[in-house]
KEKE-3310 file (N, C-alpha, C; in steps of 0.2 Angstrom, whole numbers, plus 5000, padded with zeros to 4 digits):
npx = (5004:5010:5019:5012:5006:5017:5021:5011:5012:5024:5021:5011:5020:5028:5019:5015:5028:5028:5017:5021:5033:5030:5037:5038:5045:5045:5041:5031:5035:5027:5028:5021:5024:5036:5043:5050:5054:5057:5053:5036:5023:5016:5018:5016:5011:5007:5004:4999:4985:4981:4989:5004:5007:5020:5031:5044:5061:5068:5057:5051:5061:5061:5048:5048:5056:5049:5038:5044:5047:5033:5028:5038:5049:5063:5072:5079:5096:5101:5095:5086:5093:5091:5091:5086:5075:5062:5061:5062:5050:5041:5043:5041:5027:5022:5025:5016:5004:4999:4997:4985:4991:4992:4998:4994:4989:4985:4989:4982:4987:4976:4970:4976:4976:4979:4987:4979:4986:4998:4994:4991:5003:5018:5031:5037:5044:5050:5054:5065:5069:5082:5090:5092:5104:5117:5110:5104:5097:5098:5097:5088:5082:5071:5065:5057:5066:5078:5079:5073:5082:5090:5095:5107:5107:5116:5114:5102:5104:5111:5100:5091:5099:5099:5085:5083:5089:5080:5071:5055:5043)
npy = (4994:5006:5008:5010:5022:5031:5029:5035:5048:5052:5051:5062:5072:5072:5075:5088:5094:5093:5100:5113:5116:5118:5113:5106:5094:5085:5070:5057:5042:5027:5012:4997:4984:4970:4960:4946:4953:4965:4981:4987:4999:5015:5031:5047:5064:5081:5087:5079:5072:5059:5045:5037:5021:5009:4995:4987:4993:4999:5003:5012:5022:5026:5031:5041:5050:5052:5059:5071:5076:5077:5087:5097:5100:5096:5103:5093:5091:5085:5077:5062:5047:5035:5018:5015:5023:5018:5015:5028:5034:5026:5029:5043:5043:5036:5045:5055:5051:5054:5055:5067:5083:5095:5108:5121:5120:5126:5124:5125:5125:5120:5112:5101:5085:5068:5056:5042:5030:5032:5030:5016:5011:5001:5006:5022:5035:5051:5059:5070:5077:5085:5089:5085:5080:5075:5064:5058:5057:5068:5070:5069:5058:5055:5048:5036:5026:5032:5039:5051:5059:5068:5059:5059:5056:5052:5048:5039:5026:5024:5028:5017:5007:5010:5009:4996:4989:4990:4982:4975:4971)
npz = (5000:5004:4994:4983:4986:4986:4973:4967:4972:4966:4952:4952:4955:4943:4933:4937:4935:4921:4917:4921:4914:4901:4889:4874:4872:4883:4889:4896:4901:4902:4908:4906:4907:4905:4892:4883:4872:4877:4886:4887:4884:4886:4878:4884:4882:4886:4875:4865:4859:4862:4870:4865:4860:4863:4859:4865:4867:4856:4848:4857:4857:4844:4842:4852:4845:4833:4839:4843:4831:4826:4835:4833:4841:4850:4836:4823:4818:4807:4792:4790:4784:4771:4765:4752:4739:4740:4754:4759:4754:4761:4774:4774:4771:4782:4792:4789:4794:4810:4828:4834:4837:4850:4850:4854:4866:4882:4898:4914:4931:4939:4930:4929:4924:4928:4918:4913:4909:4916:4929:4929:4926:4929:4930:4929:4920:4917:4903:4895:4880:4875:4864:4847:4840:4828:4822:4832:4849:4863:4881:4896:4909:4922:4938:4949:4949:4947:4959:4958:4953:4940:4926:4913:4896:4881:4869:4858:4859:4871:4880:4876:4882:4895:4898:4895:4905:4915:4928:4929:4939)
capx = (5000:5014:5023:5007:5005:5024:5021:5005:5015:5029:5017:5009:5026:5030:5014:5016:5034:5026:5013:5025:5038:5028:5041:5035:5049:5044:5036:5030:5036:5023:5030:5016:5027:5042:5042:5057:5055:5058:5047:5030:5018:5013:5022:5011:5013:5002:5003:4996:4978:4981:4995:5007:5009:5026:5033:5052:5065:5069:5051:5050:5065:5059:5042:5050:5059:5043:5034:5048:5045:5026:5027:5042:5054:5068:5073:5084:5101:5102:5089:5087:5095:5088:5094:5084:5070:5056:5061:5061:5043:5037:5045:5037:5020:5020:5025:5010:4998:5002:4992:4983:4995:4989:5003:4992:4986:4987:4987:4983:4988:4970:4967:4980:4973:4984:4986:4977:4992:5003:4992:4992:5010:5022:5036:5036:5050:5049:5060:5066:5073:5084:5093:5093:5110:5121:5106:5102:5094:5101:5092:5088:5076:5070:5059:5058:5072:5084:5078:5071:5088:5090:5101:5107:5108:5120:5112:5096:5107:5112:5094:5089:5102:5097:5078:5083:5091:5075:5067:5048:5040)
capy = (5000:5012:5008:5013:5030:5034:5029:5040:5055:5053:5053:5068:5077:5072:5078:5095:5097:5093:5106:5119:5117:5120:5110:5100:5088:5082:5064:5053:5035:5023:5005:4993:4977:4968:4953:4945:4959:4972:4984:4989:5003:5021:5038:5052:5071:5085:5090:5074:5070:5052:5042:5033:5014:5006:4988:4986:4999:5002:5006:5017:5028:5029:5035:5048:5054:5054:5064:5077:5078:5080:5093:5102:5102:5100:5102:5088:5095:5081:5074:5055:5044:5029:5013:5017:5028:5015:5016:5035:5035:5023:5034:5049:5042:5034:5051:5059:5049:5054:5058:5074:5087:5101:5113:5127:5118:5130:5120:5128:5120:5118:5108:5095:5078:5063:5051:5035:5026:5033:5027:5009:5008:4998:5010:5028:5039:5057:5059:5076:5077:5092:5090:5080:5081:5069:5059:5054:5062:5069:5073:5066:5054:5055:5044:5033:5022:5037:5043:5058:5063:5068:5055:5061:5051:5056:5045:5035:5019:5024:5028:5011:5002:5011:5006:4989:4986:4990:4976:4977:4965)
capz = (5000:5005:4988:4978:4988:4984:4966:4965:4973:4961:4946:4953:4954:4936:4930:4939:4931:4914:4916:4923:4910:4894:4884:4869:4871:4889:4889:4902:4898:4906:4906:4908:4908:4901:4889:4880:4867:4880:4889:4883:4887:4882:4879:4885:4882:4886:4868:4861:4861:4864:4871:4859:4863:4861:4861:4865:4868:4850:4846:4861:4855:4837:4843:4855:4840:4829:4843:4843:4824:4826:4839:4830:4845:4847:4829:4822:4815:4801:4789:4791:4778:4770:4761:4745:4738:4743:4761:4761:4753:4767:4780:4773:4771:4789:4796:4788:4799:4817:4833:4834:4841:4854:4852:4858:4873:4888:4904:4920:4937:4941:4925:4929:4925:4927:4912:4916:4908:4921:4935:4928:4924:4934:4931:4925:4919:4914:4898:4892:4874:4875:4858:4842:4835:4825:4820:4838:4853:4870:4885:4903:4912:4930:4940:4955:4948:4947:4965:4957:4950:4932:4923:4906:4890:4876:4862:4859:4860:4878:4882:4876:4886:4902:4899:4894:4911:4921:4930:4930:4943)
cpx = (5004:5018:5018:5006:5011:5024:5016:5008:5020:5026:5014:5014:5028:5025:5014:5022:5032:5022:5016:5029:5036:5033:5038:5039:5049:5039:5037:5030:5033:5024:5025:5019:5033:5041:5049:5059:5057:5052:5042:5026:5016:5018:5016:5014:5006:5000:5001:4990:4977:4988:4997:5010:5016:5027:5040:5055:5067:5063:5050:5054:5063:5052:5043:5052:5053:5039:5037:5046:5038:5025:5032:5047:5057:5069:5079:5089:5103:5096:5091:5089:5092:5092:5092:5078:5063:5055:5059:5053:5039:5038:5041:5029:5017:5020:5019:5004:5001:4996:4990:4987:4991:4994:5001:4989:4989:4985:4988:4984:4982:4967:4971:4977:4978:4982:4984:4982:4997:5001:4992:4999:5014:5028:5035:5042:5048:5055:5060:5071:5075:5087:5092:5098:5113:5117:5104:5099:5098:5096:5093:5082:5077:5064:5061:5064:5078:5084:5077:5077:5088:5096:5101:5109:5111:5118:5105:5099:5108:5106:5091:5092:5100:5090:5078:5085:5086:5072:5061:5045:5032)
cpy = (5006:5013:5012:5021:5033:5034:5035:5048:5057:5055:5060:5074:5078:5076:5086:5098:5098:5099:5113:5121:5120:5118:5105:5094:5084:5076:5060:5046:5030:5016:5001:4986:4976:4961:4952:4950:4965:4975:4986:4994:5009:5027:5043:5059:5075:5088:5086:5073:5064:5049:5038:5026:5012:4999:4987:4993:5003:5006:5012:5024:5031:5033:5041:5052:5057:5060:5070:5080:5081:5087:5099:5104:5096:5098:5097:5093:5091:5078:5066:5053:5037:5025:5014:5021:5025:5016:5023:5036:5032:5027:5040:5048:5040:5040:5055:5058:5049:5056:5065:5078:5093:5106:5119:5126:5122:5126:5124:5123:5116:5112:5102:5089:5073:5058:5045:5030:5026:5030:5019:5006:5005:5002:5016:5032:5045:5058:5067:5076:5084:5094:5084:5081:5075:5063:5055:5059:5062:5072:5069:5063:5055:5051:5041:5029:5026:5040:5050:5062:5062:5064:5057:5055:5055:5053:5041:5028:5019:5024:5021:5006:5003:5008:4999:4985:4987:4984:4978:4970:4965)
cpz = (5000:4998:4983:4980:4986:4977:4964:4966:4968:4954:4946:4952:4947:4932:4931:4935:4924:4912:4917:4918:4903:4888:4880:4870:4878:4888:4895:4899:4903:4904:4910:4910:4904:4898:4886:4875:4870:4884:4884:4887:4883:4883:4879:4885:4883:4879:4863:4863:4865:4865:4865:4862:4859:4863:4860:4865:4862:4847:4850:4859:4849:4838:4847:4850:4835:4833:4843:4836:4823:4829:4837:4835:4849:4840:4828:4818:4808:4799:4790:4784:4777:4765:4753:4745:4741:4750:4763:4760:4759:4773:4780:4774:4778:4793:4795:4793:4806:4822:4832:4839:4844:4855:4856:4864:4879:4894:4910:4926:4939:4936:4924:4930:4923:4921:4916:4915:4913:4928:4935:4927:4930:4935:4926:4925:4915:4909:4895:4886:4874:4868:4854:4837:4833:4824:4826:4843:4860:4874:4892:4905:4920:4932:4947:4955:4949:4954:4964:4955:4943:4930:4916:4902:4885:4869:4864:4861:4868:4882:4882:4881:4893:4903:4899:4901:4917:4922:4932:4933:4941)
residu = (MET:LYS:GLN:ASN:GLU:ASP:SER:SER:GLN:ASP:ILE:ASP:LYS:TYR:LEU:GLU:ASP:MET:ALA:ALA:SER:GLY:TRP:PHE:SER:ILE:MET:LEU:ILE:CYS:MET:GLN:GLY:LYS:THR:GLN:ASP:GLY:VAL:HIS:GLY:HIS:ILE:CYS:SER:TYR:TYR:LEU:LYS:ASP:PRO:VAL:PRO:PHE:THR:GLY:THR:GLY:ASP:MET:VAL:LEU:LYS:MET:ASP:GLU:ILE:CYS:ASN:TRP:LEU:GLY:ALA:PRO:GLN:ARG:THR:THR:ASP:PRO:ARG:PHE:MET:ASN:LYS:GLU:MET:LYS:LYS:ARG:TYR:GLU:SER:ALA:ALA:ALA:ALA:HIS:PRO:GLN:GLY:LEU:LYS:ASP:ARG:LEU:LEU:GLU:ARG:SER:SER:LEU:VAL:PRO:PHE:PRO:GLU:ALA:ARG:LYS:ALA:LYS:GLU:VAL:LEU:ILE:ALA:ILE:VAL:LYS:TYR:ARG:GLN:ASN:SER:THR:MET:GLN:GLY:SER:ILE:ARG:GLY:ARG:LEU:THR:ASN:SER:VAL:ASP:VAL:ASN:PHE:ARG:SER:ALA:LEU:GLU:LEU:MET:ARG:MET:VAL:GLN:MET:ILE:GLU:ILE:VAL)
# end
């Protein structure tokens, strides 16, 4: 019971941080469980109408990058490369169909409504993508697992390695 109360307080703090910051690149990573393919769950943002599901750490990182594209922040410094023209066309057509963005959403502290996905999650991390340089992303994560301390990641690969080490019971 005590763990649920602590988890609920952590989630409330993360949500307050998200509302106060106004950054488009802040995402709540709600991990529902872990399978042999890796963690699965949802990525939530105040600037997306619906949460984005992910399966595996690779899928999570790619969707975080896509969310940054959809919301326009932070801007990437290099264009993605593809092995052939067909792959580029598939990427561009898939990018056209994305969740509805709410860039102009103004949240007041009184309108803070927790994401249901965060309440159901076994682990929750707040991820802040600060830069997207050299065809990867840099930023920080924070959560109960980090003792509410920001832990920086220098690349998507490093973030994947950190998340993959998480043990979800």
